[in-house]
Structure formats: structure tokens, C-alpha cells
C-alpha positions as CSV (number, residue, x, y, z in Angstrom):
1,M,-18.6,40.7,-32.8
2,R,-17.5,36.7,-31.7
3,F,-19.0,36.2,-28.5
4,L,-16.3,33.8,-26.6
5,A,-17.8,32.0,-22.9
6,L,-15.6,29.6,-20.8
7,A,-16.8,26.8,-18.6
8,L,-14.6,24.5,-16.9
9,F,-15.7,20.6,-15.6
10,S,-13.8,17.8,-14.4
11,L,-14.5,14.2,-14.3
12,G,-12.4,10.8,-13.1
13,Q,-10.6,9.4,-10.0
14,L,-8.2,10.4,-8.0
15,L,-4.8,8.5,-7.8
16,A,-1.4,9.3,-5.9
17,E,0.5,12.2,-6.2
18,F,4.3,12.5,-4.9
19,N,4.9,14.1,-1.8
20,A,8.3,15.4,-0.1
21,P,10.0,12.7,1.5
22,R,11.5,12.8,5.5
23,L,13.8,10.8,6.9
24,Y,13.6,9.7,10.4
25,W,16.1,8.1,13.0
26,T,17.0,7.2,16.6
27,D,20.1,8.1,17.8
28,K,20.6,5.4,20.9
29,D,23.6,6.9,22.9
30,L,21.9,10.8,22.7
31,G,18.7,8.9,23.6
32,L,17.3,11.1,20.2
33,I,14.7,10.6,17.7
34,Q,15.8,13.1,14.6
35,A,14.6,14.0,11.3
36,S,15.4,16.3,8.4
37,D,15.2,16.2,4.4
38,P,16.9,13.3,1.9
39,N,19.8,15.9,1.5
40,G,20.0,16.4,5.7
41,G,18.2,20.2,5.0
42,N,15.7,21.1,7.6
43,R,16.7,18.5,10.6
44,E,15.1,19.0,13.6
45,T,14.7,16.9,16.4
46,I,11.4,15.3,17.4
47,L,11.9,13.5,20.5
48,S,14.4,13.5,23.1
49,G,15.7,12.2,26.6
50,L,14.4,8.7,25.2
51,S,15.9,5.5,26.8
52,D,18.2,3.5,24.5
53,P,16.0,4.0,21.3
54,R,16.6,1.6,18.3
55,G,14.2,0.3,15.8
56,I,12.2,3.0,14.1
57,A,9.0,3.1,11.5
58,V,6.6,5.5,10.2
59,D,2.9,5.0,9.7
60,T,2.7,7.8,6.9
61,N,-1.4,6.6,6.9
62,Q,-1.6,7.2,10.6
63,E,1.0,10.0,10.7
64,K,2.5,8.4,13.3
65,I,6.0,7.1,14.1
66,F,7.0,3.8,16.2
67,W,10.2,2.8,18.0
68,A,11.4,0.6,19.8
69,V,13.1,0.5,23.7
70,H,15.9,-1.6,24.0
71,E,15.3,-2.9,27.6
72,V,15.0,-6.0,29.4
73,N,11.8,-4.6,30.2
74,G,11.3,-2.8,27.4
75,A,8.3,-1.6,24.8
76,I,7.2,-0.2,21.4
77,W,6.1,3.4,21.6
78,W,4.0,5.4,18.8
79,A,3.6,9.1,18.9
80,N,2.5,11.8,16.2
81,C,5.2,12.5,13.8
82,D,6.1,15.8,15.4
83,G,6.8,14.0,18.9
84,T,3.6,15.1,20.4
85,N,1.3,12.4,21.8
86,A,4.2,10.1,23.0
87,E,2.9,6.7,24.5
88,V,3.5,3.2,25.0
89,F,1.8,0.8,22.5
90,I,2.8,-2.3,23.6
91,G,4.9,-2.6,26.6
92,S,6.4,-5.6,28.9
93,L,8.6,-6.7,25.9
94,D,12.2,-8.5,26.3
95,E,14.6,-6.1,24.2
96,P,12.7,-5.1,21.7
97,A,15.7,-4.1,18.9
98,D,14.2,-3.4,15.4
99,L,10.3,-3.1,13.9
100,E,8.5,-3.1,10.2
101,L,5.3,-2.2,9.5
102,D,2.6,-3.9,7.4
103,I,0.7,-0.2,6.9
104,E,-1.3,-2.9,3.9
105,N,-2.8,-5.2,6.1
106,G,-2.3,-3.4,9.4
107,V,0.4,-5.1,11.2
108,I,3.6,-4.5,13.5
109,Y,6.6,-6.9,13.4
110,W,9.6,-6.7,15.5
111,V,11.9,-9.0,17.0
112,S,12.7,-9.4,21.2
113,E,16.4,-10.1,20.8
114,G,16.5,-11.1,24.4
115,S,13.6,-13.5,23.9
116,G,14.8,-14.4,20.8
117,Q,11.4,-14.1,19.4
118,I,9.9,-12.4,16.1
119,Q,6.1,-11.5,17.1
120,K,3.5,-8.9,15.7
121,A,0.4,-7.4,16.5
122,N,-2.9,-6.1,14.4
123,L,-2.0,-1.7,14.5
124,D,-5.4,-1.5,15.7
125,D,-7.2,-1.7,19.4
126,N,-6.2,-5.4,19.3
127,R,-2.9,-5.6,20.2
128,E,-2.8,-8.9,21.4
129,V,1.1,-9.9,20.6
130,T,1.4,-13.1,18.4
131,V,4.7,-15.1,18.3
132,V,5.5,-15.8,14.6
133,L,9.2,-17.6,15.3
134,S,10.9,-18.2,18.4
135,E,13.4,-20.1,19.9
136,L,16.3,-17.8,17.9
137,I,20.1,-16.3,19.0
138,R,19.5,-12.6,19.9
139,P,17.7,-11.8,16.3
140,Y,18.4,-8.1,15.4
141,Y,17.1,-6.3,12.2
142,L,14.3,-7.4,10.6
143,A,12.7,-6.8,7.1
144,L,9.4,-7.7,5.1
145,G,8.8,-8.8,1.4
146,D,6.6,-10.5,-0.3
147,G,4.6,-12.0,2.0
148,F,8.0,-13.1,4.6
149,V,10.1,-11.6,7.4
150,Y,13.9,-11.7,7.1
151,W,16.1,-11.3,10.1
152,S,19.6,-10.6,10.8
153,Y,21.3,-11.8,14.2
154,F,23.2,-9.6,16.7
155,N,26.8,-12.0,15.9
156,S,25.6,-13.8,12.8
157,G,26.9,-13.2,8.9
158,V,23.6,-15.2,8.1
159,I,20.1,-14.1,6.7
160,E,17.3,-16.3,7.3
161,R,13.7,-15.7,6.1
162,A,10.6,-17.4,6.9
163,S,6.4,-17.0,6.6
164,A,5.3,-13.4,7.9
165,E,2.2,-15.0,8.8
166,G,3.2,-17.9,10.9
167,G,7.2,-19.0,10.3
168,A,6.6,-21.5,8.4
169,N,9.3,-22.1,5.4
170,R,12.0,-21.4,7.2
171,V,15.6,-20.9,5.2
172,V,19.1,-19.4,5.0
173,V,19.0,-16.9,2.2
174,I,22.8,-15.2,2.6
175,S,25.3,-16.4,4.2
176,G,29.2,-15.9,4.1
177,Q,29.1,-12.5,5.6
178,Q,31.1,-11.5,9.0
179,R,28.3,-9.5,11.1
180,V,24.9,-8.6,9.3
181,R,23.3,-5.6,10.6
182,D,19.8,-4.0,8.7
183,I,17.8,-5.3,6.1
184,E,15.7,-4.3,3.2
185,V,13.9,-6.0,0.3
186,F,12.4,-4.5,-2.9
187,D,10.9,-6.2,-6.1
188,G,12.9,-9.3,-5.9
189,V,16.2,-7.8,-4.2
190,I,17.6,-8.0,-0.9
191,Y,20.2,-5.0,0.4
192,W,22.3,-4.8,3.6
193,C,25.0,-3.3,5.8
194,D,27.7,-5.6,7.5
195,R,28.9,-4.1,9.8
196,N,33.0,-5.6,9.9
197,S,33.2,-5.7,6.4
198,S,32.2,-1.8,6.3
199,E,30.2,-3.1,3.2
200,L,26.3,-2.2,1.9
201,R,25.6,-5.4,-0.4
202,S,22.8,-6.6,-2.3
203,R,21.6,-9.7,-4.1
204,K,18.7,-11.0,-5.6
205,V,16.4,-13.1,-3.1
206,N,16.3,-16.4,-5.1
207,G,20.4,-15.6,-6.5
208,A,23.0,-17.4,-5.1
209,G,26.3,-16.2,-3.8
210,R,27.4,-13.6,-1.1
211,G,26.0,-10.8,-3.4
212,T,27.6,-7.8,-4.6
213,I,29.3,-5.3,-2.8
214,L,27.4,-2.0,-3.7
215,F,29.9,0.5,-1.7
216,S,32.8,-0.4,0.3
217,G,35.0,1.5,2.8
218,G,35.4,5.7,2.8
219,I,32.9,7.2,5.1
220,L,31.2,3.3,5.7
221,D,32.9,2.1,8.7
222,R,30.2,0.2,11.1
223,P,27.1,0.8,8.7
224,H,24.1,-0.1,10.6
225,G,20.8,1.0,10.1
226,L,19.2,1.3,6.3
227,V,16.3,2.4,4.5
228,I,16.0,2.2,0.6
229,D,13.5,4.9,-1.6
230,P,12.7,2.8,-5.1
231,I,11.4,6.2,-6.5
232,S,14.3,7.5,-6.2
233,G,16.8,5.1,-6.5
234,T,18.8,5.6,-3.4
235,M,19.3,4.4,-0.1
236,F,20.5,5.9,3.4
237,W,21.8,4.3,6.3
238,T,24.1,5.2,9.6
239,D,27.3,4.4,11.1
240,T,27.9,4.3,14.6
241,E,31.3,4.6,14.3
242,T,31.9,7.7,11.6
243,Q,28.9,8.8,13.2
244,L,27.0,10.5,10.2
245,I,23.8,9.6,7.8
246,G,24.9,8.7,4.3
247,S,23.4,8.1,1.6
248,S,24.4,6.5,-2.0
249,S,22.8,5.0,-5.3
250,M,21.0,1.5,-5.1
251,D,22.8,0.1,-8.1
252,G,26.2,1.2,-6.8
253,S,27.1,4.0,-8.9
254,G,28.2,6.9,-8.0
255,A,29.8,8.1,-4.5
256,T,28.6,7.9,-1.0
257,I,27.4,10.9,0.6
258,S,28.0,12.2,3.9
259,I,24.5,14.0,4.5
260,V,24.0,14.5,8.5
261,S,27.3,14.5,10.4
262,R,27.3,16.3,13.2
263,G,25.1,16.4,16.5
264,L,25.2,12.9,16.2
265,D,27.0,9.7,18.7
266,G,24.9,6.7,18.4
267,P,22.8,7.0,15.1
268,W,21.5,3.2,15.2
269,A,17.6,3.0,13.2
270,I,16.6,4.9,9.9
271,D,13.2,4.7,8.1
272,L,12.0,7.2,4.9
273,A,8.4,8.5,5.6
274,R,7.3,9.2,1.6
275,P,3.4,9.5,1.9
276,T,3.4,7.7,-1.8
277,P,3.0,6.0,-3.7
278,F,1.8,4.1,-0.8
279,A,-0.6,6.4,0.2
280,K,-2.9,8.6,-1.7
281,P,-2.5,12.5,-1.8
282,Y,-5.8,13.2,-2.7
283,E,-6.8,11.9,0.9
284,A,-4.2,14.2,2.5
285,W,-6.1,17.2,0.8
286,Q,-9.3,15.8,1.8
287,R,-8.3,16.0,5.5
288,E,-7.2,19.6,5.0
289,Q,-10.6,20.6,3.2
290,F,-13.0,19.2,4.8
291,L,-14.2,17.9,8.5
292,G,-13.5,14.0,9.7
293,D,-16.4,13.2,10.3
294,D,-17.9,13.6,7.3
295,L,-14.9,11.9,6.0
296,A,-15.6,8.8,7.8
297,D,-19.5,9.2,6.4
298,P,-20.2,8.0,3.3
299,R,-23.4,9.1,2.5
300,K,-21.2,12.5,2.2
301,E,-19.5,11.4,-0.7
302,L,-21.8,12.8,-3.6
303,M,-22.5,16.2,-1.7
304,V,-19.1,16.9,0.0
305,W,-16.3,15.1,-0.4
306,G,-16.1,12.6,-3.4
307,G,-14.1,13.5,-6.5
308,S,-17.1,14.8,-7.7
309,A,-18.9,16.6,-5.2
310,D,-19.4,20.5,-5.6
311,P,-20.3,21.0,-1.9
312,D,-19.8,25.4,-2.0
313,G,-22.6,24.9,-5.5
314,D,-20.0,27.1,-7.6
315,G,-20.2,24.3,-10.2
316,A,-16.5,23.6,-10.2
317,T,-16.2,19.6,-8.7
318,N,-13.6,18.7,-6.2
319,L,-11.2,17.3,-8.6
320,L,-11.3,20.4,-10.5
321,E,-10.6,22.2,-7.3
322,Y,-7.8,19.9,-6.3
323,A,-6.3,20.4,-9.9
324,Q,-6.3,24.4,-9.9
325,G,-5.8,24.7,-6.4
326,T,-8.9,26.7,-5.4
327,N,-10.8,25.9,-2.0
328,P,-14.0,23.4,-2.4
329,N,-15.7,25.3,0.5
330,S,-16.0,28.9,-1.1
331,A,-18.1,30.1,-4.2
332,V,-15.1,32.4,-4.9
333,R,-12.6,31.1,-6.8
334,E,-9.6,32.7,-8.2
335,T,-8.3,30.1,-11.1
336,G,-6.0,32.3,-12.8
337,T,-8.2,31.6,-16.4
338,M,-8.5,34.2,-19.3
339,S,-9.3,34.4,-23.0
340,V,-7.6,36.8,-25.0
341,V,-9.3,37.5,-28.6
342,G,-6.8,38.5,-31.7
343,G,-7.5,38.7,-35.1
344,Q,-9.4,35.2,-35.8
345,K,-7.3,33.3,-32.8
346,V,-8.4,32.9,-29.6
347,Q,-6.2,31.7,-26.8
348,I,-7.1,30.7,-23.4
349,V,-4.8,30.7,-20.5
350,F,-5.3,28.5,-17.4
351,R,-3.9,27.3,-14.1
352,I,-3.1,23.7,-13.4
353,R,-1.4,21.5,-10.7
354,S,2.3,20.5,-11.8
355,G,4.6,17.9,-11.2
356,D,1.4,14.8,-11.1
357,P,1.9,12.4,-13.8
358,D,-1.7,11.2,-13.8
359,L,-3.1,14.8,-14.0
360,A,-4.8,15.1,-17.9
361,F,-6.4,17.7,-19.5
362,T,-8.9,18.7,-22.6
363,L,-9.9,22.0,-23.5
364,E,-13.1,21.3,-25.7
365,A,-14.6,23.5,-27.9
366,T,-18.6,23.8,-29.9
367,D,-20.2,26.7,-30.7
368,D,-23.9,25.4,-29.7
369,L,-24.6,24.4,-25.6
370,S,-27.8,23.1,-26.5
371,S,-26.7,19.8,-29.1
372,G,-22.9,19.9,-29.3
373,P,-21.3,18.4,-30.3
374,W,-17.8,19.0,-28.4
375,S,-14.6,18.5,-30.2
376,R,-11.2,18.3,-29.0
377,D,-8.9,18.7,-32.0
378,L,-9.7,22.6,-32.1
379,F,-7.6,23.9,-29.7
380,E,-3.9,23.2,-29.6
381,E,-0.6,24.0,-26.5
382,V,1.5,26.8,-27.5
383,G,4.0,28.6,-25.9
384,K,5.5,27.4,-22.9
385,R,4.4,26.3,-19.6
386,V,5.1,29.3,-16.6
387,P,5.3,28.0,-13.2
388,D,3.2,30.3,-11.2
389,P,5.4,32.7,-9.3
390,R,3.1,32.3,-6.1
391,D,3.2,28.5,-5.6
392,N,5.7,26.8,-7.5
393,S,3.4,23.3,-7.7
394,Y,1.2,24.7,-10.2
395,Q,1.7,26.5,-13.7
396,F,-0.1,28.5,-16.6
397,I,-0.9,26.8,-20.1
398,T,-1.5,28.2,-23.2
399,M,-4.0,26.9,-25.9
400,E,-4.7,28.5,-28.9
401,A,-7.9,27.8,-31.6
402,D,-8.9,29.9,-34.8
403,L,-12.2,31.3,-34.8
404,A,-12.3,31.3,-38.2
405,L,-15.4,29.3,-39.0
406,F,-17.5,30.5,-35.6
407,S,-20.1,33.3,-35.0
408,K,-20.0,32.1,-31.2
409,F,-17.7,29.9,-29.5
410,F,-18.0,28.2,-26.3
411,A,-14.8,26.4,-24.3
412,R,-14.8,23.8,-21.2
413,L,-11.7,22.3,-19.6
414,R,-12.0,18.8,-18.6
415,V,-9.6,17.8,-16.0
416,S,-9.4,14.0,-14.9
417,R,-7.0,11.3,-13.0
């Protein structure tokens, strides 16, 4: 009788995975902040009863939304992404119209239309306001990119930029438009809305000319807010005349699509909350599995929350628990792993996380646990990968090996990211 043993090990560093994105927008006339999936589904009202909400931005690291209250004695407010704990973040501002977050450096930027300024402050408890640029004539929308701040005006056809640090090197980037509204910058390309020409345009930042018309007319009438999703290659915008949220490709192919068209009156600014690739999903998994006090203590990385830690002592590291969807705080593991021996063949079926292109696995084998060696060449994947009917974010994989040369057989699964 042949003897087969299966052991599970893991190694490596954890990187990012993709989580489902979420759109957030303001409706200035209805006084709302709402959210939906990128296709318009699962729409919900986050906050209501607001006074003239304009610019909006989402901090996925802190799970916070920020928005501008466009009043003479206005303010920037913030709240949890579900709308709870809403409070003033920075007050006593003169008609703040739009805002952007520099998550990497922990800074928030905004335009104050009334005072003609672009300002910034830290996102931590030190919220001292710094003026980046002043003496502007009604700045209206802004964007950040490559160390620069870009902005448009209330009644102008130009886009300017300057150093985001202190406002130096100010230049006109785009001109010859009719009435520019929101701006996005990504990978050396600038995208913008033109309210009066009913257009979405783009151009290389360092290029020349009036840019390429990506989309014009149709459901585009007075586009205002704009956000891009480089991962899916999609643009989303608000239109204050057709009163809808629309989407289209970033390269101008295909058609414009209305994703939200009911129950809007003054849809204004829009942002996309995608925790990745800018955020690390393993950190979100850690927050679900471990106490905040433990995560804040670097001394507990090796024993509690690190990728190689095994806090429940079941022999499976946190990385393996993450990969197979098991509980790192419980020694009871239902991995769905099983082995089947038939004649000279053995098949091992195991459950592993899908949808993560950085997750890799290797099934190794040996006939001697004391000295090895472990071979990576004996097993090969057979059959189709089968989604777990209980949770489609996992799948079952079948590996097969020939037992003809072995009287006893050990296998181990190694997982890395």
C-alpha cells in the first residue's frame, strides 16, 4: 500500500489585488452625495440635506469622503464612506469649488473660487492651510499629476498648471476651448470637459493644439465632473443639462452610455473609489482579521499579523490562510484539499484564491521528508479550474503525478505573491 502525505507551506510578500470600484458624486441642487457601481447598479444615497455640495474626493486608505461646500463662508467636510461621522475638515473658506487628494503625500488641495486661490493642507491632524497660488480669477476645477496642479476657470477656455509644491513654473497647457470644466491627468495625457461645446477631449500634456475630440453631443450637453479609471480604460462624467451620469472609453472608441439618469437634478463632481492598485488589499484583509492595536505594533508582525506569521498555530501562515480563504485565528481549517489515488496516478485538488494575477503556487513532491530533495516537476495541472460554488472568488485546481517510482510520497503546496 502506498503512503501519501500532503503538507501546505507558504512564502513571499503580499502585493495588491483588485477590489470592486465604486463611483461617488455630488448633486448640488438636491444636496446629495450618492454612490453606485460603475454600471450604475447598487445606487445609494450616502448623505442628504447638504448645502451646495460641489467637489468630491475619496480617500480609500482612510475610507473617507471629502466634499466642498460652495458658500462664501464655506468649508471642506469629510465623513466615513457610508456617510457616518460627517464633520467640518477645514472651515472658513471662500467658495471652495473643487478638491483633489494626494494620498501618497497625505495632502488635500482645493480651489477657492471666491478668494481666487489654490490651497492645500495636510490630511493628518495638522491642518494648517497653505496658499499654493493666489490672484486667480474664479478658479473652478483642478487636478493633480506628475508634481503639478492643473486648474480651469469659471468662464474660460484655458487650462493652466504650476508646481503643486509652491506654485512655481506656471504655464498655460490648453487653450482655445470654450468653457472648460473638470480635468483629469494620467500617464502624460490630460482629459477635460468643455461645458459649452458639449465635448470630452484629450491631449498629451506636452503636446500641441486643441486636443482630440473623444466624444461630442448626444447625451453630452453640459458635462461638468470627470473621473477616469485607467484600469478599465473608462471615463465617467456628470452632465448638468441632461442630468445624468455617463461613461465611455478613454480612447474615444465605442459610444457614450448613460449609467444613472433618474432622480438627479444638479449632478456636479464625481470620483471613483478603487482601493487598488493604489491601496494594498492584504491590508484590508488584515484589518478584517486582526485587531487595530496589533496591526499598529511592529513587534507583532512576526507572531501575529505578518505574512509568515501563524497566530493560530495550525501550521498555515497568514499568506496561506489568505490564499485559501481560511481563518488565521482559528486552528480549524477547511481548505477543500483532497487527494485521490488511482493505479499509478495521484491527483491532488486544492482551493485557492482567484482573480489575483500576482498569486502563484507550486506543488512540490519528495519521498524523503528528512533530506528531500523537493521536486517541482512531478506534478502537472490537469482538467479545468472549477469556481467554488460557495464563493466565486476562489477556485479548485487539480494537479496530477505518477507514483510508479515511489513507495511513499509527500507533497507540499507553496504559495507566493
